[in-house]
C-alpha positions as CSV (number, residue, x, y, z in Angstrom):
1,M,57.3,-1.6,144.4
2,H,55.9,-3.8,141.7
3,A,52.4,-3.2,140.2
4,E,50.3,-6.2,140.1
5,Q,46.8,-6.8,138.8
6,I,44.4,-8.2,141.4
7,A,41.7,-10.6,140.1
8,F,38.6,-11.0,142.2
9,P,36.8,-14.3,142.1
10,F,33.5,-12.6,141.3
11,R,31.8,-13.1,137.9
12,V,30.4,-10.1,136.2
13,K,26.8,-10.8,135.3
14,K,25.7,-9.6,131.9
15,P,22.5,-7.6,131.9
16,K,19.5,-9.5,130.5
17,R,17.9,-8.0,127.4
18,S,14.4,-7.2,128.3
19,Y,11.7,-7.6,125.8
20,S,10.0,-4.3,125.1
21,P,6.3,-4.4,124.4
22,S,6.7,-1.5,122.0
23,T,8.8,-3.4,119.5
24,D,5.7,-4.7,117.8
25,L,4.9,-1.1,116.7
26,I,8.1,-0.7,114.6
27,G,7.3,-0.3,110.9
28,R,3.6,0.3,111.4
29,S,2.1,3.5,110.0
30,Y,-1.1,5.5,109.6
31,A,-2.3,8.3,107.4
32,E,-3.0,11.7,108.9
33,G,-4.2,14.1,106.2
34,K,-1.7,14.1,103.4
35,A,1.1,12.8,105.6
36,T,1.9,9.2,106.7
37,I,3.2,8.7,110.2
38,T,5.6,5.7,110.6
39,V,7.0,4.2,113.8
40,V,10.7,4.1,113.3
41,S,12.1,2.7,116.5
42,V,11.8,2.4,120.3
43,C,13.2,5.3,122.3
44,L,16.7,4.5,123.7
45,N,16.1,6.1,127.1
46,D,12.6,4.9,127.7
47,D,11.2,1.7,126.2
48,K,7.6,3.0,126.9
49,R,8.1,5.6,124.1
50,V,8.5,5.2,120.4
51,I,10.1,7.4,117.7
52,V,7.8,8.3,114.9
53,E,8.6,10.0,111.5
54,R,6.4,12.1,109.2
55,D,7.1,11.3,105.5
56,T,6.3,14.7,104.1
57,D,9.1,16.6,105.8
58,G,11.1,13.8,107.6
59,R,10.4,15.3,111.0
60,T,10.9,12.8,113.9
61,W,9.6,13.0,117.5
62,S,8.9,10.6,120.3
63,M,5.5,9.8,121.7
64,P,4.1,7.3,124.3
65,A,3.8,3.8,123.0
66,W,0.3,3.4,124.6
67,L,-1.0,6.2,122.4
68,M,0.3,4.4,119.3
69,H,-1.3,1.2,120.4
70,L,-4.6,3.1,120.9
71,I,-4.3,4.6,117.4
72,F,-3.8,1.2,115.8
73,L,-6.5,-0.4,117.9
74,E,-9.1,2.1,116.7
75,K,-8.1,1.4,113.1
76,K,-8.7,-2.3,113.6
77,G,-12.0,-1.8,115.3
78,K,-13.7,0.0,112.4
79,R,-15.5,-2.2,109.9
80,A,-17.7,-1.6,107.0
81,A,-21.3,-2.6,107.3
């Protein structure tokens, strides 16, 4: 019995890279007390969450991207009279 490789005529489709609306947050930061919180990356498992890092101790965690958008929106809205 000879082993043979079978080639099917189907083409494998490459998954499309979807644009994540959270990528615009990468690199943005805000000050909270003495610490600066910086958005480091988009979460690998869920593109609706971002990874943030605190500069004082280097601690990282994930949080919803909508919350970061809300934080940066409030910052833009305040103006001096």
